[in-house]
C-alpha positions in Angstrom: 54.8 -52.8 127.8 57.8 -53.2 130.1 57.1 -56.9 130.6 57.0 -57.5 126.8 60.4 -55.7 126.3 62.0 -57.8 129.1 60.5 -61.0 127.6 61.9 -60.2 124.2 65.3 -59.3 125.6 65.3 -62.6 127.5 64.4 -64.5 124.4 67.1 -62.9 122.4 69.7 -63.4 125.1 68.7 -67.0 125.6 68.8 -67.7 121.8 72.3 -66.1 121.7 73.6 -68.2 124.6 72.1 -71.3 123.0 73.8 -70.7 119.7 77.1 -70.0 121.3 76.9 -73.1 123.5 75.9 -75.2 120.5 78.8 -74.0 118.5 81.3 -74.6 121.3 80.0 -78.0 122.3 79.2 -79.4 118.9 80.6 -82.9 118.5 81.9 -82.4 115.0 83.6 -79.7 112.9 81.5 -77.2 111.1 81.4 -78.6 107.6 81.1 -82.2 108.9 78.2 -81.2 111.2 76.5 -79.3 108.3 76.8 -82.4 106.1 75.4 -84.7 108.8 72.5 -82.3 109.5 71.8 -81.9 105.7 71.8 -85.7 105.3 69.4 -86.2 108.3 67.0 -83.5 107.0 67.0 -85.1 103.6 66.3 -88.5 105.2 63.4 -87.0 107.2 62.0 -85.3 104.1 62.1 -88.6 102.2 60.4 -90.5 105.0 57.7 -87.7 105.1 57.2 -88.0 101.3 56.9 -91.8 101.6 54.3 -91.5 104.4 52.4 -88.9 102.5 52.3 -91.1 99.4 51.1 -94.1 101.4 48.4 -92.0 103.0 47.4 -90.5 99.7 47.0 -94.0 98.2 44.9 -95.1 101.2 42.6 -92.1 100.9 42.3 -92.5 97.1 41.3 -96.2 97.7 38.7 -95.0 100.3 37.4 -92.4 97.9 37.0 -94.9 95.1 35.2 -97.3 97.4 32.9 -94.5 98.5 32.1 -93.7 94.8 31.2 -97.3 94.2 28.9 -97.3 97.2 30.9 -99.6 99.4 31.0 -98.9 103.1 34.0 -97.1 104.4 35.9 -98.5 107.4 38.0 -95.9 109.1 41.0 -97.3 110.8 41.9 -96.0 114.3 38.7 -94.3 115.0 37.3 -94.7 118.5 34.5 -93.1 120.4 30.8 -93.2 121.1 29.9 -93.7 117.4 31.1 -97.3 117.5 29.1 -98.2 120.7 
């Protein structure tokens, strides 16, 4: 029990020190930094959506091919099954 308490105390202290250091050493002012972070997060979300849409289209094409009885070729698969 004592080790758990010390671990949690250490995590809280470490998080606090990290936040303070991040605020003091940030390369931009608060609102500017928030805007940059917000823009980067939006960019990453959009890239994720595009990747998900591309993968969905690929999987739908494979499903349609499977329904029509065509053999399915999985890309990037390796292992003993191919030998």
